[in-house]
VOMAR-344068 format. One record per residue (C-alpha): residue in one letter; chain; x negated, y, z. Coordinates in Angstrom, 3 decimals, always signed. Layout:
pt aa=A ch=A X=X Y=Y Z=Z
...
//
This chain:
pt aa=X ch=A X=+3.007 Y=+32.952 Z=+13.990
pt aa=X ch=A X=+2.363 Y=+35.664 Z=+16.944
pt aa=X ch=A X=-0.313 Y=+37.698 Z=+16.553
pt aa=X ch=A X=-1.289 Y=+38.501 Z=+20.407
pt aa=X ch=A X=-3.366 Y=+41.553 Z=+20.636
pt aa=X ch=A X=-5.618 Y=+42.862 Z=+23.118
pt aa=X ch=A X=-2.988 Y=+44.825 Z=+25.261
pt aa=X ch=A X=-0.486 Y=+41.871 Z=+25.552
pt aa=X ch=A X=-3.561 Y=+40.259 Z=+26.880
pt aa=X ch=A X=-4.501 Y=+42.828 Z=+29.269
pt aa=X ch=A X=-0.607 Y=+43.099 Z=+30.583
pt aa=X ch=A X=-0.469 Y=+39.452 Z=+31.209
pt aa=X ch=A X=-4.124 Y=+39.515 Z=+33.313
pt aa=X ch=A X=-6.150 Y=+37.169 Z=+31.087
pt aa=X ch=A X=-9.415 Y=+39.188 Z=+31.817
pt aa=X ch=A X=-9.196 Y=+38.355 Z=+35.113
pt aa=X ch=A X=-11.623 Y=+35.838 Z=+36.050
pt aa=X ch=A X=-13.220 Y=+34.310 Z=+39.615
pt aa=X ch=A X=-15.375 Y=+35.566 Z=+42.001
pt aa=X ch=A X=-18.619 Y=+36.375 Z=+41.320
pt aa=X ch=A X=-19.747 Y=+33.372 Z=+43.945
pt aa=X ch=A X=-17.839 Y=+31.040 Z=+42.148
pt aa=X ch=A X=-18.825 Y=+31.187 Z=+38.406
pt aa=X ch=A X=-20.426 Y=+28.852 Z=+35.673
pt aa=X ch=A X=-23.458 Y=+30.168 Z=+34.225
pt aa=X ch=A X=-22.458 Y=+28.884 Z=+31.004
pt aa=X ch=A X=-19.420 Y=+31.165 Z=+30.898
pt aa=X ch=A X=-21.938 Y=+34.260 Z=+31.049
pt aa=X ch=A X=-21.790 Y=+34.693 Z=+27.027
pt aa=X ch=A X=-18.021 Y=+35.731 Z=+27.823
pt aa=X ch=A X=-18.212 Y=+37.673 Z=+30.372
pt aa=X ch=A X=-17.934 Y=+41.816 Z=+30.034
pt aa=X ch=A X=-18.777 Y=+42.810 Z=+33.697
pt aa=X ch=A X=-17.862 Y=+42.423 Z=+37.103
pt aa=X ch=A X=-15.324 Y=+44.927 Z=+39.395
pt aa=X ch=A X=-15.155 Y=+44.155 Z=+43.297
pt aa=X ch=A X=-16.774 Y=+41.000 Z=+43.220
pt aa=X ch=A X=-14.421 Y=+39.453 Z=+40.263
pt aa=X ch=A X=-15.945 Y=+39.038 Z=+36.902
pt aa=X ch=A X=-14.068 Y=+40.710 Z=+34.049
pt aa=X ch=A X=-13.676 Y=+38.236 Z=+30.699
pt aa=X ch=A X=-14.473 Y=+39.975 Z=+27.481
pt aa=X ch=A X=-10.994 Y=+40.330 Z=+25.536
pt aa=X ch=A X=-12.457 Y=+41.016 Z=+22.310
pt aa=X ch=A X=-13.751 Y=+37.300 Z=+22.473
pt aa=X ch=A X=-10.615 Y=+35.890 Z=+23.903
pt aa=X ch=A X=-8.449 Y=+37.691 Z=+21.112
pt aa=X ch=A X=-11.098 Y=+36.345 Z=+18.427
pt aa=X ch=A X=-11.442 Y=+32.624 Z=+19.785
pt aa=X ch=A X=-7.472 Y=+32.463 Z=+20.565
pt aa=X ch=A X=-6.794 Y=+33.356 Z=+16.828
pt aa=X ch=A X=-9.306 Y=+30.425 Z=+15.672
pt aa=X ch=A X=-7.386 Y=+28.062 Z=+17.915
pt aa=X ch=A X=-4.127 Y=+29.369 Z=+16.407
pt aa=X ch=A X=-5.353 Y=+28.730 Z=+12.633
pt aa=X ch=A X=-6.825 Y=+25.630 Z=+13.887
pt aa=X ch=A X=-3.368 Y=+24.473 Z=+15.326
pt aa=X ch=A X=-1.256 Y=+25.776 Z=+12.536
pt aa=X ch=A X=-3.430 Y=+24.068 Z=+10.106
pt aa=X ch=A X=-3.222 Y=+20.428 Z=+11.942
pt aa=X ch=A X=+0.592 Y=+21.158 Z=+12.365
pt aa=X ch=A X=+1.026 Y=+21.546 Z=+8.628
pt aa=X ch=A X=-0.519 Y=+18.029 Z=+8.169
pt aa=X ch=A X=+1.739 Y=+16.516 Z=+10.488
pt aa=X ch=A X=-0.424 Y=+16.302 Z=+13.169
pt aa=X ch=A X=+0.263 Y=+16.231 Z=+17.018
pt aa=X ch=A X=-1.070 Y=+18.328 Z=+19.840
pt aa=X ch=A X=-0.916 Y=+16.880 Z=+23.336
pt aa=X ch=A X=-0.311 Y=+19.884 Z=+25.987
pt aa=X ch=A X=-1.777 Y=+18.991 Z=+29.330
pt aa=X ch=A X=-1.424 Y=+21.308 Z=+32.396
pt aa=X ch=A X=-0.601 Y=+19.637 Z=+35.900
pt aa=X ch=A X=-1.656 Y=+22.569 Z=+38.337
pt aa=X ch=A X=+1.731 Y=+24.629 Z=+39.626
pt aa=X ch=A X=+0.805 Y=+27.781 Z=+37.623
pt aa=X ch=A X=+0.806 Y=+25.881 Z=+34.179
pt aa=X ch=A X=+3.605 Y=+23.255 Z=+34.769
pt aa=X ch=A X=+6.453 Y=+25.304 Z=+33.517
pt aa=X ch=A X=+4.692 Y=+27.349 Z=+30.549
pt aa=X ch=A X=+3.201 Y=+23.900 Z=+29.305
pt aa=X ch=A X=+6.623 Y=+22.049 Z=+29.404
pt aa=X ch=A X=+8.506 Y=+24.940 Z=+27.949
pt aa=X ch=A X=+5.928 Y=+25.325 Z=+24.991
pt aa=X ch=A X=+5.912 Y=+21.913 Z=+24.210
pt aa=X ch=A X=+9.496 Y=+21.023 Z=+24.062
pt aa=X ch=A X=+10.174 Y=+24.475 Z=+21.904
pt aa=X ch=A X=+7.313 Y=+23.118 Z=+19.481
pt aa=X ch=A X=+8.389 Y=+19.472 Z=+19.698
pt aa=X ch=A X=+4.925 Y=+18.424 Z=+21.074
pt aa=X ch=A X=+4.225 Y=+15.895 Z=+23.762
pt aa=X ch=A X=+2.841 Y=+17.391 Z=+27.118
pt aa=X ch=A X=+1.795 Y=+16.122 Z=+30.458
pt aa=X ch=A X=+2.619 Y=+18.473 Z=+33.495
pt aa=X ch=A X=+2.979 Y=+16.310 Z=+36.501
pt aa=X ch=A X=-0.138 Y=+14.014 Z=+36.995
pt aa=X ch=A X=-2.161 Y=+12.603 Z=+34.577
pt aa=X ch=A X=-2.236 Y=+8.510 Z=+34.516
pt aa=X ch=A X=-5.710 Y=+7.442 Z=+34.066
pt aa=X ch=A X=-6.055 Y=+5.311 Z=+30.313
pt aa=X ch=A X=-3.027 Y=+7.244 Z=+28.941
pt aa=X ch=A X=-5.414 Y=+7.722 Z=+25.657
pt aa=X ch=A X=-7.942 Y=+5.037 Z=+26.232
pt aa=X ch=A X=-5.425 Y=+2.586 Z=+27.173
pt aa=X ch=A X=-2.526 Y=+3.808 Z=+25.205
pt aa=X ch=A X=-1.333 Y=+0.287 Z=+24.275
pt aa=X ch=A X=-0.634 Y=-0.550 Z=+28.017
pt aa=X ch=A X=+0.950 Y=+2.742 Z=+28.751
pt aa=X ch=A X=+3.310 Y=+1.915 Z=+25.939
pt aa=X ch=A X=+4.744 Y=-1.008 Z=+28.193
pt aa=X ch=A X=+5.614 Y=+1.724 Z=+30.761
pt aa=X ch=A X=+7.041 Y=+4.097 Z=+27.956
pt aa=X ch=A X=+9.056 Y=+0.865 Z=+26.723
pt aa=X ch=A X=+9.971 Y=+0.483 Z=+30.567
pt aa=X ch=A X=+11.174 Y=+4.089 Z=+31.040
pt aa=X ch=A X=+12.969 Y=+3.858 Z=+27.603
pt aa=X ch=A X=+15.329 Y=+0.841 Z=+29.099
pt aa=X ch=A X=+15.945 Y=+2.418 Z=+32.292
pt aa=X ch=A X=+17.002 Y=+5.510 Z=+30.542
pt aa=X ch=A X=+19.807 Y=+3.462 Z=+28.663
pt aa=X ch=A X=+20.715 Y=+1.446 Z=+31.572
pt aa=X ch=A X=+21.531 Y=+4.484 Z=+33.079
pt aa=X ch=A X=+23.142 Y=+5.944 Z=+30.248
pt aa=X ch=A X=+25.635 Y=+3.256 Z=+29.790
pt aa=X ch=A X=+26.043 Y=+2.800 Z=+33.538
pt aa=X ch=A X=+24.725 Y=-0.578 Z=+33.966
pt aa=X ch=A X=+22.531 Y=+1.017 Z=+37.187
pt aa=X ch=A X=+25.576 Y=+1.614 Z=+39.071
pt aa=X ch=A X=+26.257 Y=-2.293 Z=+38.713
pt aa=X ch=A X=+22.987 Y=-3.539 Z=+40.362
pt aa=X ch=A X=+23.324 Y=-4.514 Z=+43.925
pt aa=X ch=A X=+22.095 Y=-1.385 Z=+46.316
pt aa=X ch=A X=+18.631 Y=-2.579 Z=+46.816
pt aa=X ch=A X=+17.819 Y=-3.058 Z=+43.162
pt aa=X ch=A X=+19.615 Y=-0.049 Z=+42.168
pt aa=X ch=A X=+17.710 Y=+2.205 Z=+44.290
pt aa=X ch=A X=+14.311 Y=+0.692 Z=+43.242
pt aa=X ch=A X=+15.554 Y=+1.241 Z=+39.939
pt aa=X ch=A X=+16.439 Y=+4.684 Z=+40.279
pt aa=X ch=A X=+12.874 Y=+5.706 Z=+42.248
pt aa=X ch=A X=+11.137 Y=+3.843 Z=+39.370
pt aa=X ch=A X=+13.116 Y=+5.939 Z=+36.754
pt aa=X ch=A X=+12.366 Y=+9.161 Z=+38.538
pt aa=X ch=A X=+8.527 Y=+8.173 Z=+38.854
pt aa=X ch=A X=+8.430 Y=+7.420 Z=+35.106
pt aa=X ch=A X=+10.417 Y=+10.349 Z=+34.312
pt aa=X ch=A X=+7.612 Y=+12.522 Z=+36.027
pt aa=X ch=A X=+4.543 Y=+11.169 Z=+34.864
pt aa=X ch=A X=+5.502 Y=+10.103 Z=+31.435
pt aa=X ch=A X=+8.550 Y=+11.901 Z=+30.523
pt aa=X ch=A X=+6.631 Y=+14.148 Z=+28.234
pt aa=X ch=A X=+4.971 Y=+11.433 Z=+26.370
pt aa=X ch=A X=+7.737 Y=+8.842 Z=+25.718
pt aa=X ch=A X=+8.226 Y=+10.014 Z=+22.215
pt aa=X ch=A X=+4.599 Y=+9.973 Z=+21.571
pt aa=X ch=A X=+3.899 Y=+7.399 Z=+18.996
pt aa=X ch=A X=+0.186 Y=+7.226 Z=+18.897
pt aa=X ch=A X=-2.494 Y=+8.926 Z=+20.387
pt aa=X ch=A X=-2.558 Y=+12.847 Z=+19.544
pt aa=X ch=A X=-4.757 Y=+14.535 Z=+16.728
pt aa=X ch=A X=-5.662 Y=+17.691 Z=+19.566
pt aa=X ch=A X=-4.952 Y=+18.252 Z=+22.725
pt aa=X ch=A X=-4.286 Y=+21.675 Z=+24.499
pt aa=X ch=A X=-5.790 Y=+21.915 Z=+28.486
pt aa=X ch=A X=-5.489 Y=+24.692 Z=+30.945
pt aa=X ch=A X=-7.941 Y=+24.508 Z=+33.692
pt aa=X ch=A X=-10.767 Y=+22.118 Z=+32.861
pt aa=X ch=A X=-11.460 Y=+21.410 Z=+36.471
pt aa=X ch=A X=-8.199 Y=+20.041 Z=+37.206
pt aa=X ch=A X=-7.852 Y=+17.958 Z=+33.913
pt aa=X ch=A X=-11.203 Y=+16.418 Z=+33.942
pt aa=X ch=A X=-9.964 Y=+12.909 Z=+33.447
pt aa=X ch=A X=-7.761 Y=+13.861 Z=+30.454
pt aa=X ch=A X=-10.821 Y=+15.769 Z=+29.278
pt aa=X ch=A X=-13.158 Y=+12.891 Z=+29.191
pt aa=X ch=A X=-10.799 Y=+10.435 Z=+27.812
pt aa=X ch=A X=-10.126 Y=+13.054 Z=+25.073
pt aa=X ch=A X=-14.093 Y=+13.235 Z=+24.479
pt aa=X ch=A X=-14.420 Y=+9.478 Z=+24.383
pt aa=X ch=A X=-11.707 Y=+9.425 Z=+21.729
pt aa=X ch=A X=-13.194 Y=+12.103 Z=+19.781
pt aa=X ch=A X=-10.091 Y=+13.946 Z=+20.171
pt aa=X ch=A X=-10.309 Y=+17.744 Z=+19.634
pt aa=X ch=A X=-9.852 Y=+19.782 Z=+22.719
pt aa=X ch=A X=-8.318 Y=+23.468 Z=+23.028
pt aa=X ch=A X=-8.971 Y=+24.888 Z=+26.465
pt aa=X ch=A X=-8.165 Y=+27.877 Z=+28.292
pt aa=X ch=A X=-11.397 Y=+28.185 Z=+30.154
pt aa=X ch=A X=-11.877 Y=+30.260 Z=+33.400
pt aa=X ch=A X=-15.285 Y=+31.612 Z=+34.457
pt aa=X ch=A X=-15.867 Y=+28.649 Z=+36.940
pt aa=X ch=A X=-15.546 Y=+26.193 Z=+33.988
pt aa=X ch=A X=-18.009 Y=+24.526 Z=+32.057
pt aa=X ch=A X=-17.192 Y=+25.391 Z=+28.113
pt aa=X ch=A X=-19.678 Y=+22.246 Z=+26.766
pt aa=X ch=A X=-17.765 Y=+19.642 Z=+24.897
pt aa=X ch=A X=-14.549 Y=+21.900 Z=+24.432
pt aa=X ch=A X=-14.110 Y=+22.432 Z=+20.627
pt aa=X ch=A X=-12.166 Y=+25.567 Z=+20.880
pt aa=X ch=A X=-12.890 Y=+27.701 Z=+23.916
pt aa=X ch=A X=-10.223 Y=+30.437 Z=+24.727
pt aa=X ch=A X=-11.849 Y=+32.322 Z=+27.707
pt aa=X ch=A X=-9.110 Y=+33.533 Z=+30.019
pt aa=X ch=A X=-7.796 Y=+33.597 Z=+33.384
pt aa=X ch=A X=-6.079 Y=+30.134 Z=+34.150
pt aa=X ch=A X=-4.791 Y=+30.833 Z=+37.550
pt aa=X ch=A X=-2.209 Y=+33.534 Z=+36.678
pt aa=X ch=A X=+1.276 Y=+32.422 Z=+35.652
pt aa=X ch=A X=+1.595 Y=+35.085 Z=+32.814
pt aa=X ch=A X=-1.733 Y=+34.417 Z=+31.493
pt aa=X ch=A X=-1.027 Y=+30.786 Z=+31.032
pt aa=X ch=A X=+2.311 Y=+31.151 Z=+29.354
pt aa=X ch=A X=+1.074 Y=+33.763 Z=+26.984
pt aa=X ch=A X=-1.708 Y=+31.622 Z=+25.660
pt aa=X ch=A X=+0.646 Y=+28.605 Z=+25.639
pt aa=X ch=A X=+2.996 Y=+30.476 Z=+23.476
pt aa=X ch=A X=+0.654 Y=+31.838 Z=+21.113
pt aa=X ch=A X=-0.556 Y=+28.129 Z=+20.304
pt aa=X ch=A X=+3.342 Y=+26.937 Z=+20.476
pt aa=X ch=A X=+4.299 Y=+29.688 Z=+17.778
pt aa=X ch=A X=+1.320 Y=+28.620 Z=+15.685
pt aa=X ch=A X=+2.283 Y=+24.956 Z=+15.928
pt aa=X ch=A X=+5.788 Y=+25.541 Z=+15.285
pt aa=X ch=A X=+5.170 Y=+27.509 Z=+12.254
pt aa=X ch=A X=+3.048 Y=+24.898 Z=+11.102
pt aa=X ch=A X=+5.357 Y=+22.332 Z=+11.781
pt aa=X ch=A X=+7.859 Y=+24.255 Z=+9.812
pt aa=X ch=A X=+5.902 Y=+24.619 Z=+6.717
pt aa=X ch=A X=+5.196 Y=+20.431 Z=+6.828
pt aa=X ch=A X=+8.945 Y=+19.860 Z=+7.264
pt aa=X ch=A X=+9.605 Y=+21.839 Z=+4.209
pt aa=X ch=A X=+6.856 Y=+20.369 Z=+2.285
pt aa=X ch=A X=+7.952 Y=+17.094 Z=+3.111
pt aa=X ch=A X=+11.519 Y=+17.847 Z=+2.222
pt aa=X ch=A X=+10.074 Y=+19.247 Z=-1.283
pt aa=X ch=A X=+8.229 Y=+16.252 Z=-1.905
pt aa=X ch=A X=+11.181 Y=+13.993 Z=-1.292
pt aa=X ch=A X=+13.289 Y=+16.081 Z=-3.584
pt aa=X ch=A X=+10.323 Y=+15.853 Z=-6.234
pt aa=X ch=A X=+10.337 Y=+12.012 Z=-5.725
pt aa=X ch=A X=+14.145 Y=+11.934 Z=-6.178
pt aa=X ch=A X=+14.310 Y=+14.116 Z=-9.246
pt aa=X ch=A X=+11.370 Y=+11.572 Z=-10.955
pt aa=X ch=A X=+13.229 Y=+8.914 Z=-9.888
pt aa=X ch=A X=+16.180 Y=+10.118 Z=-11.378
pt aa=X ch=A X=+14.634 Y=+11.285 Z=-14.137
pt aa=X ch=A X=+12.749 Y=+7.744 Z=-14.947
pt aa=X ch=A X=+16.246 Y=+6.168 Z=-14.413
pt aa=X ch=A X=+17.832 Y=+8.309 Z=-16.897
pt aa=X ch=A X=+15.149 Y=+7.956 Z=-19.504
pt aa=X ch=A X=+15.426 Y=+4.126 Z=-18.879
pt aa=X ch=A X=+19.306 Y=+4.116 Z=-19.628
pt aa=X ch=A X=+18.800 Y=+6.205 Z=-22.375
pt aa=X ch=A X=+15.994 Y=+3.630 Z=-23.750
pt aa=X ch=A X=+19.037 Y=+0.797 Z=-23.302
pt aa=X ch=A X=+21.412 Y=+2.798 Z=-24.988
pt aa=X ch=A X=+19.017 Y=+3.527 Z=-27.956
pt aa=X ch=A X=+18.315 Y=-0.276 Z=-28.250
pt aa=X ch=A X=+21.904 Y=-1.447 Z=-27.812
pt aa=X ch=A X=+22.897 Y=+1.306 Z=-30.480
pt aa=X ch=A X=+19.975 Y=+0.133 Z=-32.745
pt aa=X ch=A X=+21.153 Y=-3.533 Z=-32.466
pt aa=X ch=A X=+24.807 Y=-2.603 Z=-33.020
pt aa=X ch=A X=+23.395 Y=-0.757 Z=-36.582
pt aa=X ch=A X=+21.158 Y=-3.433 Z=-37.474
pt aa=X ch=A X=+23.878 Y=-6.269 Z=-36.968
pt aa=X ch=A X=+26.252 Y=-5.175 Z=-39.956
pt aa=X ch=A X=+23.647 Y=-4.304 Z=-42.267
pt aa=X ch=A X=+21.858 Y=-7.930 Z=-41.592
pt aa=X ch=A X=+25.448 Y=-9.408 Z=-42.086
pt aa=X ch=A X=+25.620 Y=-7.629 Z=-45.418
pt aa=X ch=A X=+22.197 Y=-8.420 Z=-46.587
pt aa=X ch=A X=+22.267 Y=-11.985 Z=-45.939
pt aa=X ch=A X=+23.132 Y=-14.540 Z=-48.766
pt aa=X ch=A X=+26.422 Y=-16.459 Z=-48.520
pt aa=X ch=A X=+26.141 Y=-19.824 Z=-47.395
pt aa=X ch=A X=+26.089 Y=-22.469 Z=-50.043
pt aa=X ch=A X=+29.008 Y=-24.546 Z=-50.248
pt aa=X ch=A X=+28.334 Y=-28.433 Z=-50.707
pt aa=X ch=A X=+28.979 Y=-29.617 Z=-54.142
pt aa=X ch=A X=+31.831 Y=-31.902 Z=-54.934
pt aa=X ch=A X=+31.256 Y=-35.497 Z=-56.382
pt aa=X ch=A X=+32.267 Y=-36.558 Z=-60.023
pt aa=X ch=A X=+34.508 Y=-39.192 Z=-59.738
pt aa=X ch=A X=+33.478 Y=-40.432 Z=-63.436
pt aa=X ch=A X=+29.773 Y=-40.455 Z=-62.509
pt aa=X ch=A X=+28.487 Y=-43.388 Z=-60.503
pt aa=X ch=A X=+26.806 Y=-42.342 Z=-57.487
pt aa=X ch=A X=+23.039 Y=-42.773 Z=-57.221
pt aa=X ch=A X=+21.586 Y=-44.893 Z=-54.930
pt aa=X ch=A X=+19.959 Y=-43.929 Z=-51.953
pt aa=X ch=A X=+16.023 Y=-43.260 Z=-51.673
pt aa=X ch=A X=+15.998 Y=-45.658 Z=-49.164
pt aa=X ch=A X=+17.734 Y=-48.428 Z=-51.070
pt aa=X ch=A X=+15.434 Y=-47.985 Z=-54.090
pt aa=X ch=A X=+12.333 Y=-49.646 Z=-52.756
pt aa=X ch=A X=+14.355 Y=-52.612 Z=-52.149
pt aa=X ch=A X=+15.881 Y=-52.794 Z=-55.532
pt aa=X ch=A X=+12.570 Y=-52.351 Z=-57.583
pt aa=X ch=A X=+10.786 Y=-54.984 Z=-55.301
pt aa=X ch=A X=+13.778 Y=-57.283 Z=-56.100
pt aa=X ch=A X=+13.552 Y=-56.441 Z=-59.677
pt aa=X ch=A X=+10.062 Y=-57.059 Z=-59.941
pt aa=X ch=A X=+10.823 Y=-60.817 Z=-58.277
pt aa=X ch=A X=+13.564 Y=-61.527 Z=-60.686
pt aa=X ch=A X=+11.536 Y=-60.624 Z=-63.975
pt aa=X ch=A X=+8.393 Y=-62.828 Z=-64.169
pt aa=X ch=A X=+5.335 Y=-61.666 Z=-66.241
pt aa=X ch=A X=+3.923 Y=-63.550 Z=-69.258
pt aa=X ch=A X=+1.397 Y=-65.217 Z=-67.124
pt aa=X ch=A X=+3.878 Y=-66.888 Z=-64.798
pt aa=X ch=A X=+5.712 Y=-68.427 Z=-67.854
pt aa=X ch=A X=+2.564 Y=-69.958 Z=-69.288
pt aa=X ch=A X=+2.067 Y=-73.456 Z=-67.574
pt aa=X ch=A X=-1.042 Y=-73.897 Z=-66.018
pt aa=X ch=A X=-2.656 Y=-76.927 Z=-67.613
pt aa=X ch=A X=-4.446 Y=-77.758 Z=-64.324
pt aa=X ch=A X=-1.092 Y=-78.358 Z=-62.140
pt aa=X ch=A X=+0.116 Y=-80.920 Z=-64.610
pt aa=X ch=A X=-3.225 Y=-82.554 Z=-65.664
pt aa=X ch=A X=-5.765 Y=-83.095 Z=-62.848
pt aa=X ch=A X=-9.024 Y=-83.924 Z=-64.371
pt aa=X ch=A X=-12.418 Y=-83.637 Z=-62.851
pt aa=X ch=A X=-15.164 Y=-81.237 Z=-64.376
pt aa=X ch=A X=-16.784 Y=-82.892 Z=-67.185
pt aa=X ch=A X=-20.094 Y=-82.132 Z=-69.006
pt aa=X ch=A X=-17.932 Y=-80.934 Z=-71.989
pt aa=X ch=A X=-16.591 Y=-78.212 Z=-69.880
pt aa=X ch=A X=-20.147 Y=-77.083 Z=-68.581
pt aa=X ch=A X=-21.286 Y=-77.461 Z=-72.165
pt aa=X ch=A X=-18.728 Y=-75.184 Z=-73.162
pt aa=X ch=A X=-19.761 Y=-72.510 Z=-70.832
pt aa=X ch=A X=-23.475 Y=-73.103 Z=-71.500
pt aa=X ch=A X=-22.798 Y=-72.525 Z=-75.382
pt aa=X ch=A X=-21.489 Y=-68.862 Z=-74.875
pt aa=X ch=A X=-24.729 Y=-67.061 Z=-74.400
pt aa=X ch=A X=-23.583 Y=-64.101 Z=-76.402
pt aa=X ch=A X=-20.908 Y=-63.634 Z=-73.783
pt aa=X ch=A X=-23.464 Y=-64.013 Z=-70.895
pt aa=X ch=A X=-25.919 Y=-61.076 Z=-72.553
pt aa=X ch=A X=-22.643 Y=-58.854 Z=-72.672
pt aa=X ch=A X=-21.493 Y=-59.111 Z=-69.677
pt aa=X ch=A X=-25.543 Y=-58.668 Z=-67.957
pt aa=X ch=A X=-26.491 Y=-55.626 Z=-67.306
pt aa=X ch=A X=-29.845 Y=-53.999 Z=-69.189
pt aa=X ch=A X=-31.422 Y=-53.893 Z=-66.099
pt aa=X ch=A X=-31.145 Y=-57.291 Z=-64.569
pt aa=X ch=A X=-32.368 Y=-58.315 Z=-68.504
pt aa=X ch=A X=-35.733 Y=-56.380 Z=-67.994
pt aa=X ch=A X=-36.247 Y=-57.280 Z=-64.819
pt aa=X ch=A X=-35.792 Y=-61.100 Z=-65.749
pt aa=X ch=A X=-38.302 Y=-60.528 Z=-68.671
pt aa=X ch=A X=-41.038 Y=-59.130 Z=-66.553
pt aa=X ch=A X=-42.268 Y=-62.082 Z=-65.013
pt aa=X ch=A X=-42.216 Y=-64.266 Z=-67.776
pt aa=X ch=A X=-44.219 Y=-61.690 Z=-69.642
pt aa=X ch=A X=-46.621 Y=-61.989 Z=-66.605
pt aa=X ch=A X=-47.013 Y=-65.327 Z=-66.868
pt aa=X ch=A X=-47.531 Y=-65.313 Z=-70.534
pt aa=X ch=A X=-50.699 Y=-63.573 Z=-70.315
//
């Protein structure tokens, strides 16, 4: 990062302000004195505030941020363009199109049109168009390059904005303030420093002064962007190494599992008992009947062998005689058998009412 001292600021004429009759009282704290009707800016404050702005821009670039350079006045156009291109940042040095920040999505269509026309020009398709259409396309291309050529690669709204001459870039400042974008401004004695996050008091009308301040910020941004690229490369390398390490561990785990399986298979085969061979049937021994046939055979055997009851002839089947009193008398003449068959509880229950009646 370029360390800009007071000598360089003096040689570039940064200390010259505007005439005393053209000043803003809010810039009083940055004025050292007055010489020949011109205010002299305090370069000690300029140096300190410039270093603070450089630190902010450097830190922002280290995080991958974007700083938009804005300077459309003649004295600042070349300085803004050269510095922004050197540090790879977007810039506007011809005309600020209203809504470039607040209506950025719509501006993207115009930027896309610029990319299309440049592609047609590089491919030689513009020369194939009819004369009137070719002239119109070339004029449109020149206009878009002048207004949007510096921001054609800006993919989103910037993270900060550097402005030279607050009075000229009032529209850009309002849009940045509306979007809460930090502003770094080179502020002369006739400007209002309110609303500027990083004020750099200095001469905004001298080409050398504008170039010096812009170059100081550009060097800080370039250094921060370089550190960001180095950090990104280191991060990508670490991720690649971590991925390779995980892949190696996974492969080693798979190899170990495969080797364990290969060692376990012979051991398991040796420890496993040999499969039993089926016994050969003895030709001298009759084969046993199947279990499914046994119930049928048993049932047949039971059917074939009658019991003793079945062999005793049933007298009733041969002689059909009605029940007589003799048979009934035979049943009544067996009280011992009835008493033996009757349970004691029933006997007691029958005797109890008889005793009561007797009483």
